[in-house]
Every structure is written in C-alpha cells, then in structure tokens.
C-alpha positions in Angstrom: 103.8 63.1 101.4 102.9 66.4 99.7 102.9 66.1 95.9 103.0 68.5 92.9 102.0 68.1 89.3 104.7 69.3 86.8 104.9 69.4 83.1 108.3 69.3 81.2 109.7 68.3 77.9 109.7 64.7 79.2 106.0 64.8 79.9 103.7 65.3 82.9 103.7 63.7 86.3 103.0 63.9 90.0 106.1 64.1 92.2 106.9 64.1 95.9 107.9 67.5 97.4 111.1 67.2 99.4 111.1 70.7 100.9 109.6 74.2 100.4 111.1 77.6 101.3 110.0 81.2 100.5 112.8 83.3 99.0 112.4 87.0 97.9 108.8 86.7 97.0 108.9 83.3 95.3 108.5 79.8 96.5 111.4 77.3 96.0 110.4 73.7 95.9 112.8 70.7 95.9 111.1 67.7 94.3 112.0 64.2 93.2 112.0 64.4 89.3 111.9 62.0 86.4 115.2 60.2 85.4 116.3 60.0 81.8 114.3 56.7 81.4 111.0 58.3 82.5 110.9 56.8 86.0 110.9 58.6 89.3 114.5 59.2 90.3 114.1 58.4 94.1 116.3 60.4 96.5 117.5 62.7 93.7 116.2 66.1 94.7 116.1 68.8 92.1 115.4 72.5 92.7 112.4 73.9 91.0 111.7 77.7 91.3 108.0 78.3 91.1 106.7 81.5 89.7 104.0 81.9 92.3 103.6 84.5 95.0 104.9 83.3 98.4 103.0 83.9 101.6 105.3 86.8 102.4 106.2 87.6 98.8 105.6 90.2 96.1 102.7 92.6 96.4 100.5 93.9 93.6 101.9 97.1 92.0 100.7 100.4 93.3 102.0 103.3 91.2 100.8 106.2 89.1 101.8 109.2 87.1 99.2 111.9 86.4 99.8 114.7 83.9 98.1 117.9 82.7 96.4 118.4 79.3 94.7 121.7 80.2 96.0 125.0 81.4 95.0 126.0 85.0 94.7 129.5 86.4 95.9 129.7 90.0 94.2 132.8 91.5 96.3 135.3 93.5 96.7 134.4 97.2 94.4 131.4 97.0 95.2 127.8 97.9 94.3 125.8 94.8 94.3 122.1 94.2 96.2 121.2 91.1 94.1 119.4 88.5 95.3 116.5 86.3 93.5 115.3 83.2 95.3 112.2 82.2 97.6 109.4 83.5 100.7 107.9 81.9 100.1 104.8 84.1 97.8 104.0 87.0 98.8 100.6 88.3 96.2 99.5 90.8 93.8 102.3 89.7 94.2 104.2 92.9 94.6 107.7 91.3 91.3 109.5 90.6 91.3 112.0 87.7 87.8 113.0 88.8 88.9 114.1 92.2 92.6 114.8 91.4 93.8 112.7 94.2 95.5 109.4 95.1 93.6 107.1 97.5 95.8 104.7 99.5 94.6 101.1 98.9 96.2 99.8 102.1 98.2 100.9 105.1 101.8 101.5 104.0 104.7 103.7 103.3 104.4 105.7 100.1 106.6 108.0 98.0 105.2 111.1 96.1 106.6 113.7 93.8 105.0 116.6 91.9 106.2 119.4 89.8 104.6 122.2 87.8 106.1 124.9 85.6 105.2 128.4 84.1 106.0 132.0 84.7 103.9 134.5 86.8 101.7 136.8 84.9 102.8 140.1 86.3 105.7 140.3 88.8 108.0 138.4 91.1 106.2 136.7 94.0 106.7 134.0 96.5 105.0 130.6 95.7 104.2 127.7 98.0 103.5 124.2 96.7 102.5 121.3 99.0 101.3 117.8 99.2 98.1 117.3 101.3 96.7 114.2 103.1 93.0 114.4 103.8 93.2 118.2 103.5 96.1 118.6 105.9 99.5 119.9 104.6 102.2 117.3 104.9 105.2 118.5 102.8 105.9 122.0 101.5 108.2 123.7 99.1 108.6 127.5 98.8 110.4 129.6 96.1 110.4 132.9 94.4 108.7 133.3 91.0 110.6 135.5 88.5 108.8 137.1 85.6 109.1 136.5 82.7 111.3 133.4 83.0 110.0 129.8 83.0 110.0 128.5 86.6 109.7 124.9 87.8 108.3 124.2 91.3 108.4 120.8 92.9 107.8 118.9 96.1 108.8 115.4 97.2 107.9 113.4 100.3 107.6 110.0 101.8 104.5 109.3 103.9 103.1 106.7 106.2 99.4 106.4 105.2 96.3 104.5 106.4 94.1 102.8 103.9 91.7 105.2 102.1 93.6 108.4 103.0 93.6 110.9 100.1 96.7 112.6 98.7 96.6 115.7 96.5 98.8 118.6 95.4 98.1 122.4 96.1 99.7 125.6 95.0 99.5 129.2 96.1 101.2 132.5 95.2 101.4 135.6 97.4 100.3 138.5 95.2 99.8 137.5 91.5 97.8 135.1 89.4 99.7 132.1 88.0 99.0 130.0 84.9 100.0 126.3 85.3 100.7 125.2 81.8 99.4 122.1 80.2 102.8 121.7 78.3 106.2 120.6 79.5 107.6 117.5 81.1 107.6 119.3 84.5 103.8 119.1 85.0 103.1 115.8 86.7 102.1 114.1 90.0 103.5 110.6 90.6 103.8 108.2 93.4 104.2 104.5 94.5 103.9 102.3 97.5 107.3 101.5 99.0 106.0 98.8 101.4 102.7 97.7 103.0 102.1 97.6 106.8 100.3 94.7 108.3 
C-alpha cells in the first residue's frame, strides 16, 4: 500500500493512503490516521487536503503591469512603439523593459490592456492605438484627440499566443505630434495568462 509521512500535534508517523483525487488544482488524500491513544486507527479514513500542485492543477503566475516614468514624444503620422520604464509587478519576469514587450512563456490564451493619456500639441486629430504581436497589428482603437483637453486612449484584447511570441503597444496620430505623459494612472500596459494550451 502507498504511504505518506505526516506531522501533527500528536507527533509524526507514516500512514496508509486510502484514496487520492485531484480537485481544483490540489490533491486530496484520504488516509488512516492516529487515534487518540497514538495508535493507527484502522479503517478510519480521514480527509487530508495537501497543499501541493496536482498533475492538472494550478499554474505558475504569469502577469505584469508596466508603467511610464518618462515623457515620450510621438511624432506626427508615425507608428511608434510605446516605451515603459518600470513595472508595478512582473510575475514570471516575462515583460522586458529593455524591449518594451511581453514575451509569452508558453502556448496559451492571454488578456492585455493598455492606456495612455495627454493632449495633442496643436490641433484636433485622429489617433490610432493598437496591440501588436510579432510586429503585426492584432487589436486597434481609434479616437479623436481634442486640444487642449486631457485625453485617455485605451485598447483591450484577448489573444491566443504561441510560446515566445512578442506583444507590444503602438500609437500614431494623423497630423500632429503627441506627448505621452509620464504622469497619470492611465499610462500603463498590463496583461496576464488566462489559461495554458497543451
């Protein structure tokens, strides 16, 4: 019979495993445990929930939120990658500040959101913001910029990615330069893995 070593307030011992099942990412073991006098209580199964990853259980966290700490000039009529200088969190270390991109650690379905804010320098213009995968536009948002008011632009998407595909954010205006401010809660790029694909 399979056995397991357990430690409790009654001491330590090796006990027979009655059954094992995987439930919501954890492994439930039913074992024969000690009775009150310290002996093995035969045929007295007791449920023990083990804090261990089951074979089909919880996955390591993959999540990030990048933010700006420097202003960035977006030239007129030029597709420009948004730069990020810091991270609030980077679980899995899959976001690269050096390259301003997220690299998928494994095949899976991912969620991304990005927003930036500021006013155009000169006049009203159309702006386009998009999320790119390996340089190819995947999700896009278009709006009108109105000077001199503060504008917030955002794009959100859910993507099925292969391992090592790269995700980044781009912005472009039609006919005026644009300053993406380092200040404001709007300036961020975040994402997380929804599920892996095997």
